[in-house]
C-alpha positions in Angstrom: 0.0 0.0 0.0 2.9 2.3 0.6 4.0 1.9 -3.0 0.8 3.5 -4.4 1.4 7.0 -3.3 5.0 6.7 -4.4 3.9 5.5 -7.8 1.3 8.3 -8.2 3.9 10.9 -7.1 6.3 9.6 -9.7 3.6 9.6 -12.4 2.6 13.2 -11.7 6.2 14.2 -11.6 6.9 12.6 -15.0 3.7 14.2 -16.4 4.7 17.6 -15.1 8.2 17.3 -16.5 6.8 16.1 -19.9 4.3 19.0 -20.0 6.9 21.5 -19.1 9.2 20.2 -21.8 6.4 20.3 -24.3 5.6 23.9 -23.4 9.3 24.9 -23.7 9.6 23.3 -27.1 6.3 24.9 -28.3 7.5 28.3 -27.1 10.8 27.9 -28.9 8.9 26.7 -32.0 6.6 29.7 -32.1 9.5 32.1 -31.4 12.1 30.9 -33.9 10.2 28.9 -36.5 9.5 30.8 -39.7 6.0 32.0 -40.0 5.2 30.0 -43.2 6.4 26.7 -41.7 4.5 27.4 -38.5 1.3 28.1 -40.4 1.9 24.8 -42.4 2.3 22.8 -39.1 -0.7 24.4 -37.4 -2.9 23.7 -40.5 -2.3 19.9 -40.3 -2.5 19.9 -36.5 -6.0 21.4 -36.7 -6.9 18.9 -39.4 -5.9 15.9 -37.3 -7.6 17.3 -34.2 -10.8 17.8 -36.3 -11.2 14.1 -36.9 -11.6 13.5 -33.1 -13.7 16.6 -32.3 -17.5 16.3 -32.3 -17.9 20.1 -32.9 -18.3 22.0 -36.1 -17.1 25.6 -36.6 -18.3 28.2 -39.1 -16.4 31.4 -39.7 -18.0 34.6 -40.9 -15.3 37.0 -42.3 -15.6 40.7 -42.7 -14.1 40.5 -46.2 -14.1 37.4 -48.3 -11.7 36.8 -51.2 -11.1 39.9 -53.3 -14.4 41.6 -52.5 -14.1 45.3 -51.8 -17.2 45.6 -49.7 -17.9 44.3 -46.2 -19.8 41.1 -46.1 -23.5 41.6 -45.5 -23.5 38.4 -43.4 -20.7 39.8 -41.2 -22.6 43.0 -40.7 -25.8 41.1 -39.8 -24.0 38.9 -37.3 -22.3 41.9 -35.7 -25.7 43.6 -35.2 -27.3 40.3 -33.8 -24.5 39.7 -31.3 -24.4 43.4 -30.2 -28.0 43.1 -29.1 -27.7 39.6 -27.6 -24.3 39.6 -26.0 -24.5 42.5 -23.6 -26.0 40.4 -20.8 -23.6 37.5 -21.0 -20.2 38.8 -22.3 -17.6 39.8 -19.8 -15.6 42.1 -22.0 -17.6 44.7 -24.0 -17.0 47.7 -26.1 -19.3 50.8 -25.9 -20.4 53.2 -28.6 -22.8 56.1 -28.7 -26.4 55.0 -29.6 -28.9 56.4 -32.1 -30.1 59.2 -29.8 -26.5 60.1 -28.7 -27.4 59.7 -25.1 -27.2 56.0 -24.4 -24.3 53.7 -25.0 -24.6 50.6 -27.2 -22.6 47.6 -26.0 -21.2 44.9 -28.2 -18.6 42.1 -27.9 -15.0 43.1 -27.6 -12.3 41.3 -29.6 -11.5 37.7 -28.6 -14.6 37.6 -26.4 -16.8 34.5 -26.3 -20.6 34.4 -25.8 -23.1 31.6 -25.7 -26.4 31.5 -27.5 -29.3 29.0 -27.4 -31.7 28.0 -30.2 -34.3 25.2 -30.0 -32.4 23.5 -27.2 -29.0 23.7 -29.0 -26.1 25.6 -27.5 -24.0 27.7 -29.8 -20.7 29.5 -29.0 -19.7 32.7 -30.7 -16.2 34.2 -30.7 -15.1 37.6 -32.1 -11.6 37.2 -33.4 -9.1 38.5 -35.9 -5.9 37.5 -37.6 -3.0 39.8 -38.2 -0.8 39.3 -41.2 2.9 40.1 -40.5 4.0 43.5 -41.9 6.7 43.6 -44.6 9.8 45.6 -43.7 9.9 47.5 -47.0 6.2 47.2 -47.8 3.8 50.1 -48.1 0.8 48.6 -46.4 0.7 48.2 -42.6 -0.3 45.0 -40.9 -3.6 43.8 -42.2 -6.2 42.8 -39.7 -8.8 40.3 -40.8 -11.8 40.3 -38.4 -14.3 37.5 -38.3 -16.9 35.8 -36.1 -16.7 32.0 -35.4 -19.6 30.0 -34.2 -19.1 26.5 -32.7 -21.8 23.8 -32.3 -22.2 20.1 -31.9 -22.4 18.1 -35.1 -25.8 16.6 -34.1 -27.3 20.1 -34.7 -25.7 20.6 -38.1 -28.8 20.7 -40.2 -30.7 23.0 -37.8 -27.8 25.4 -37.3 -26.9 25.8 -41.0 -30.5 26.2 -41.9 -33.0 27.7 -39.4 -30.5 29.3 -37.0 -28.3 31.2 -39.5 -31.5 32.4 -41.2 -32.8 33.6 -37.8 -29.5 35.4 -37.1 -29.4 37.2 -40.4 -33.0 38.2 -40.3 -32.9 39.5 -36.7 -29.5 41.2 -37.4 -31.0 43.2 -40.3 -34.0 44.2 -38.3 -31.7 45.4 -35.5 -29.6 47.4 -37.9 -32.7 49.2 -39.3 -34.0 49.9 -35.8 -30.7 51.3 -34.6 -29.6 52.9 -37.8 -27.9 56.3 -37.5 -27.5 58.5 -40.5 -23.9 59.2 -41.3 -21.9 61.8 -43.2 -18.9 60.2 -45.0 -15.9 61.7 -46.6 -13.1 60.0 -48.6 -9.5 60.1 -47.5 -6.5 60.4 -49.8 -5.4 57.0 -51.0 -2.0 57.2 -49.3 -3.7 57.2 -45.9 -5.4 53.8 -46.5 -3.6 51.4 -44.2 -4.9 48.3 -46.1 -6.5 47.8 -49.4 -9.4 46.0 -47.8 -10.1 48.7 -45.2 -12.8 51.2 -45.9 -11.9 54.2 -48.0 -14.5 56.3 -46.3 -14.4 57.9 -42.8 -17.6 59.1 -41.2 -19.3 61.0 -38.4 -23.0 61.0 -37.3 -25.0 63.2 -39.5 -26.9 65.7 -37.3 -27.8 68.5 -39.7 -31.1 70.1 -38.7 -32.2 71.3 -42.2 -35.7 70.6 -43.3 -37.7 71.6 -46.3 -40.2 73.4 -44.1 -37.5 75.9 -43.0 -36.0 76.5 -46.5 -36.5 79.8 -48.3 -38.0 78.4 -51.4 -41.1 79.1 -53.4 -43.9 76.8 -52.1 -44.6 75.4 -55.6 -40.9 74.6 -56.1 -40.6 73.0 -52.6 -43.7 70.8 -53.2 -42.3 69.7 -56.6 -38.9 68.7 -55.2 -40.4 66.8 -52.2 -42.9 64.9 -54.4 -40.0 64.0 -56.8 -37.8 62.7 -53.9 -40.6 60.7 -52.2 -41.7 59.2 -55.5 -38.1 58.1 -56.2 -37.7 56.4 -52.8 -40.9 54.3 -53.4 -40.0 53.2 -57.0 -38.0 50.0 -56.5 -40.5 48.0 -58.6 -40.8 50.7 -61.2 -37.1 50.9 -61.9 -36.8 47.1 -62.0 -39.7 46.9 -64.5 -38.2 49.4 -66.9 -34.7 48.0 -66.6 -32.9 51.0 -65.1 -30.6 51.3 -62.2 -32.4 52.7 -59.1 -30.6 56.0 -58.9 -31.4 59.6 -59.8 -29.2 62.6 -60.5 -29.8 66.2 -59.2 -28.0 69.3 -60.3 -28.3 72.2 -57.9 -27.0 75.5 -59.4 -27.2 79.1 -58.4 -25.2 81.9 -56.9 -23.2 81.4 -53.6 -25.3 81.6 -50.5 -28.6 80.3 -52.1 -28.8 77.1 -50.0 -27.4 74.3 -52.1 -25.7 72.6 -49.2 -28.8 73.1 -47.0 -30.9 71.5 -49.8 -28.7 68.4 -49.7 -29.1 68.1 -45.9 -32.9 68.6 -46.2 -33.0 65.8 -48.8 -31.1 63.5 -46.5 -33.4 64.2 -43.6 -36.5 63.8 -45.6 -35.5 60.4 -47.0 -33.4 59.2 -44.0 -30.4 58.7 -46.3 -26.6 58.7 -45.6 -24.5 61.4 -47.3 -21.2 60.6 -49.0 -19.3 63.9 -49.6 -16.9 63.0 -52.4 -13.8 65.2 -52.7 -12.5 64.6 -56.2 -9.2 66.3 -55.7 -8.3 63.5 -53.1 -9.0 60.7 -55.6 -5.9 59.4 -57.3 -7.4 58.2 -60.6 -10.5 56.7 -62.2 -9.8 53.3 -60.6 -9.9 54.7 -57.1 -13.1 56.6 -58.0 -14.7 53.3 -59.0 -13.6 51.7 -55.7 -15.1 54.5 -53.7 -18.4 54.0 -55.6 -18.4 50.3 -54.8 -18.1 51.0 -51.1 -21.1 53.3 -50.9 -24.3 51.8 -49.6 -27.9 52.0 -50.7 -30.2 54.7 -49.2 -27.5 57.3 -49.7 -26.7 60.6 -51.4 -23.4 60.9 -53.2 -22.4 64.6 -53.3 -19.8 66.4 -55.4 -20.0 70.1 -54.3 -18.7 72.9 -56.5 -18.0 70.6 -59.4 -17.1 73.6 -61.5 -14.0 73.9 -59.2 -13.1 70.2 -59.1 -10.2 69.3 -61.4 -10.4 70.0 -65.1 -14.0 68.8 -65.7 -15.8 71.9 -66.5 -14.6 73.2 -69.9 -16.7 73.1 -73.0 -15.1 70.8 -75.6 -13.7 72.9 -78.4 -12.5 72.2 -81.9 -8.8 72.9 -82.3 -6.3 72.8 -85.1 -4.1 69.7 -85.6 -1.0 71.4 -84.4 -2.7 72.8 -81.3 -4.1 69.3 -80.4 -0.7 67.7 -80.9 1.1 70.3 -78.7 -1.6 69.9 -76.0 -1.3 66.1 -76.1 2.5 66.3 -75.9 2.3 68.6 -72.9 -0.3 66.3 -71.2 2.0 63.2 -71.7 5.0 65.1 -70.3 2.9 66.2 -67.3 1.7 62.6 -66.6 5.3 61.3 -66.9 6.5 63.9 -64.3 3.6 63.1 -62.0 4.3 59.3 -62.3 8.0 59.9 -61.6 7.2 62.0 -58.5 4.8 59.4 -57.3 7.4 56.7 -57.7 10.0 58.8 -55.8 7.4 59.2 -53.0 7.1 55.4 -52.6 4.0 54.9 -54.7 1.8 56.1 -51.9 -0.2 58.6 -53.8 -0.8 62.1 -52.4 -0.1 63.8 -55.8 -2.5 65.6 -58.1 -5.6 63.7 -59.1 -5.8 62.1 -62.5 -9.6 61.7 -62.6 -10.9 62.4 -66.1 -14.2 63.5 -67.4 -14.9 60.1 -68.9 -14.1 58.4 -65.6 -16.6 60.7 -63.8 -19.2 60.0 -66.5 -18.8 56.2 -66.0 -19.0 56.8 -62.2 -22.4 58.4 -62.7 -24.1 56.0 -65.2 -21.6 53.4 -66.3 -21.7 49.6 -65.5 -20.3 50.1 -62.0 -23.0 52.5 -61.1 -25.4 49.5 -60.8 -23.6 48.4 -57.6 -26.2 48.9 -55.0 -29.4 50.8 -55.4 -31.6 53.6 -54.1 -29.0 56.3 -54.4 -29.1 60.0 -55.4 -26.1 61.6 -57.1 -26.0 65.4 -56.5 -23.8 67.9 -58.1 -23.7 71.6 -57.0 -22.2 74.5 -59.0 -22.2 78.3 -59.0 -21.7 78.5 -62.7 -23.8 75.9 -64.6 -22.7 77.4 -68.0 -19.1 76.2 -67.3 -20.0 72.5 -67.1 -19.6 70.2 -70.0 -23.1 69.4 -71.5 -22.2 65.6 -71.4 -21.9 65.9 -67.6 -25.3 67.4 -66.9 -27.5 65.9 -69.6 -30.7 64.1 -68.7 -30.0 60.5 -67.7 -27.0 61.7 -65.6 -28.4 64.8 -63.9 -32.1 64.0 -64.3 -33.5 67.0 -62.4 -32.0 70.5 -62.6 -32.9 72.7 -59.7 -32.1 76.4 -59.8 -31.6 78.0 -56.4 -31.7 81.7 -57.1 -31.9 84.9 -55.1 -34.3 85.2 -52.3 -37.9 86.0 -53.2 -40.5 87.7 -50.9 -42.1 84.3 -50.3 -38.7 82.9 -49.2 -38.2 85.9 -47.0 -41.5 85.2 -45.2 -40.3 81.6 -44.5 -37.1 83.0 -43.0 -39.0 85.7 -41.0 -41.2 83.0 -39.5 -38.2 80.8 -38.7 -36.0 83.5 -37.2 -38.5 86.0 -35.7 -41.7 84.0 -35.5 -43.4 86.6 -37.6 -46.1 85.9 -40.2 -46.9 89.5 -40.9 -45.6 93.0 -40.0 -46.1 96.6 -41.3 -42.5 96.6 -42.6 -43.1 93.6 -44.9 -44.5 95.9 -47.6 -41.3 97.9 -47.6 -39.1 94.8 -47.8 -41.3 93.4 -50.6 -40.7 96.6 -52.7 -37.0 96.6 -52.1 -36.6 92.8 -52.9 -38.2 93.5 -56.3 -35.5 95.9 -57.1 -32.4 94.2 -55.5 -31.0 90.7 -55.7 -30.1 89.3 -52.3 -29.3 85.7 -51.3 -31.1 83.8 -48.6 -27.9 83.6 -46.6 -27.7 87.4 -46.5 -31.3 87.7 -45.6 -30.8 85.2 -42.8 -27.8 87.1 -41.5 -29.8 90.3 -41.3 -32.6 88.6 -39.5 -30.3 87.0 -36.9 -30.5 88.8 -33.5 -27.0 90.2 -32.6 -27.8 90.8 -28.9 -30.4 89.8 -26.3 -31.9 93.3 -26.7 -32.6 92.9 -30.5 -36.3 92.5 -31.2 -38.1 91.5 -34.4 -38.5 95.1 -35.6 -34.9 95.9 -35.2 -33.9 92.8 -37.2 -36.3 93.8 -40.0 -34.8 97.3 -40.1 -31.4 95.6 -40.4 -32.6 93.8 -43.5 -34.1 97.0 -44.9 -30.7 98.8 -44.5 -28.9 95.9 -46.2 -31.3 96.0 -49.1 -30.9 99.8 -49.4 -27.1 99.5 -49.4 -27.3 96.8 -52.1 -29.5 99.1 -54.1 -27.0 102.0 -53.8 -24.1 99.7 -54.8 -26.0 98.4 -57.8 -26.8 102.0 -58.9 -23.1 103.0 -58.5 -22.0 100.0 -60.7 -24.5 101.0 -63.4 -23.3 104.6 -63.3 -19.6 103.5 -63.5 -20.4 101.2 -66.5 -22.2 104.0 -68.3 -19.3 106.4 -67.7 -16.8 103.8 -69.0 -18.9 103.2 -72.1 -19.3 106.9 -72.8 -15.5 107.4 -72.5 -14.8 104.5 -74.9 -17.3 106.0 -77.4 -15.8 109.4 -77.1 -12.2 108.2 -77.6 -12.7 105.4 -80.2 -16.1 105.8 -81.7 -19.1 103.7 -81.2 -18.7 99.9 -81.2 -21.4 99.7 -83.9 -19.4 102.1 -86.2 -16.2 100.1 -85.7 -18.1 96.9 -86.6 -19.4 98.5 -89.8 -15.9 99.7 -90.8 -14.5 96.2 -90.3 -17.3 94.5 -92.2 -16.8 97.0 -95.1 -13.0 96.3 -95.2 -13.6 92.5 -95.2 -16.0 92.8 -98.1 -13.5 94.9 -100.1 -10.7 92.4 -99.4 -12.9 89.5 -100.6 -13.6 91.2 -104.0 -11.2 90.1 -106.9 
């Protein structure tokens, strides 16, 4: 009997020694063995262990293969687990919720939670793999996130069928319920840490603009709202006629007439996200296409002040052969210089954009524009006459909306918003002045804005009247200066009409034999 404890002690001693030796060898192996060989060894180790394990594992990756968009399955699982894991997970991450007052909890990385479905127990793990960085490479370490669920093989049919369908369906419902409208902007390509990470950065979209508060003619406002609502409810119509479910809007008019506010009001009306595309930060047409692919449905893609974006605005002109050849030569030399500079900078971008008009046209209505659906594409410009007709024709920019100077009806909307006035004795004076003077809604709003706690409604109205009178005087001065300049030119050089007659007569004489 005394030999039993001694034997047990020897056995545990040998087992402890063997385990310690194994742990030491494994640590040395992981530390000094090449990454490729280690991955090869681990692959076959997992395969061998899989033959003896009664459990099945399914991975849901954020990106699969060469796809440029996040997996819809991953997004649905993420939403499902964020709603169902907060009560059981021990490590959570918190983000601001939809109302910006409550925190939304979700699983932290490498956390495990348990779920039950029809008597079956399922384990979910949030994990990621990190590829080793290359010493001379441009991209940083690539993180590949994924969720892995584990279940017993006896529930295989139920889990792969009913349970996964339940997860995706509930995840989509949770996303719709907790959806926050976002304002996106694109970053320069040299700031992308990985080719599979998103090219857009975003913040929560909280612009308060509404059509009810915009200084527009009531008939124009009604027409725009009806057009937008009809578009958002036309999925079956666009499918029946064989067109991509998108619509283009061109907003044009002088600065300060509310083009950006109009976009915010459109987003609030339809509950759409906004993608503010900065063309000058886009490297070339290929990057522009990738940005389009990453946009979601129920969104507005905006290019503001397109007349100032790159070289996309000039009318196409007919030129002589020599001029065209010289221009092509200069263009090729410029592209070679830019390519050389980019190469010297390590190929990371950051140089001037090489987006072309044809690339932008394909972005709007080419084959790649069919990726996704229910999207508005909005261009804004101060000078519509500068834009190439091919860019704004119907089919690309389907609806042209002119946002001009403030009318009296627009003023009444602003007076109600800013001063809570629907009528006032000074309205007639303002109406008369606005018929004589052009003033933007932004200037009207600034005049109606109280500048101190003591400013009342009447003082703000007088401020607007003074602004209108000053604009009227400035306009009269400009007209007087132009007339004086014209009179001086006529006095010194004769009338323009006389000069044209003389030139016309000389041309006729020269053409005679």
